[in-house]
N, C-alpha and C positions, 0 to 999 in steps of 0.2 A: 517437133512441130515448127519451131522457129526456122529451122533449115528449110523446110518446105516453103514457108513464107518468103524467105530470102531468095530462093530459086525463082519464085514467081515474079519477084521485084525486078531482077535484072541479072546480068552476067556475073559469074562467080567473082568474088573479090570486090564487087561494087557495093555490096551491102554489108555493113558490120553487124554481126549477130552477137548479142550479149545475153547470157543466161543469168537469172537471179540478180538483176541490177538494182542498186539503190539509187533512186532519183530524189533530188532535193528541190522543194518549192518552199512554201511556208512551213511545211512538215517534211519528214523523210518517209519515202514509200519504197518498200521492196516489191518489185514486180517480177513475174515469172521470166520476162525477157523484153528486150527491145530490139528493134531494127533501126539502124542509122544509115543514112545515105545522103549524097549530095546530087542535086539536079539544078542545072542552070545557075550554079554558084550559091545555092541556098541549101542550108543544112536542114534535113528532115528527121524527126523522131517519131517512131511509131511504138506505142506500148502494147505488149501482148500478154494477156492472161490466159492461161490453159488450165482448165479445171476438169478432173475426172470425178463426177458426181454421181450419186444414185438417183437424183431427181432433177427436174428442169431448173435451170438458173432463174433465180428470182430478181425482181426489180431492184431490190436493195444492193445486190451484188453488182449489178450494172451501174447503179448510182455511185458506188465506191469507186469504180473504174472511171466514171465520168468526172468525179471530183479530182482524182489523181491527174487525169488528162488536162484539166483546166489549170491546176495548181503548177504543174511542171512545164506548161505551155507546149505540149506535144501537138503535132499536127493531126494525129489519128490514133485510135486504139482498136485493137482486135480482141474479142472475147471468144475463145474456142473451148468447146465442151463436147462430151460424147453423148449427152442426154437431151439437149434441146433447151428452149427458153420459154418462160411463162409469158403471156401476152403483155403484161406490164413491162417486162424487161425489153421486149421487142419495141414497144411504143416509145420508151425512153431512148433506146439506142438510135431510133430513126431521127430523133430531134437532136442528137448529139453526134459527134464525129466517131461513132463506135460501130465497127462491123461485127456481126455475130456469125459464128461458124460452128457447124456440127461436123465432127470428124471421127473416123474410126481409128485414128492414129497413123494411118498410112497415106491418106490423101486429104486435100482440102479442095472444095469446089464452092465457088461463090455464085449466088443467085440474087437478083435485085427484087424479086416478087415477094416481099414480106407479107402482104395481105393474104395471098393464097396459102402461105405456110401457116399463118395463124389460125386458119379455119380447117386445117387437116391435121391428122396425127403426124408426129414427127418420125421420120425415117432416119436411121443413123447415117445414112449416106447423104442426106439432104442438108444443104448448108444455107445459111442466111447471110446477107450482107447489108449493111446500112450505108 
């Protein structure tokens, strides 16, 4: 999943992909992965959480990612799952720098129309972005 995100970001080699990275802020956090790259002389850090769950992601799970994002001063976070997100999770992500994605494991597609998605049943191919 991280490699798919890295390819979307830019040419091969321009994005550093790290799996199961430990990040340090006021506490230590083990995240599923990170993407690191430089643009216009600025270092960027994107935290990625990938969860294969049986039910939709809850707000509290997005809150944990949001807390990590703030504590380690990352620029963005992406939460990827195969099952979708509860409305509280979507609402929180839209207020924070967290993109939400649904994936079948082979592709990621981003959409900005979160309101429409919240009122419809989730389709495994439908993806959300904040």
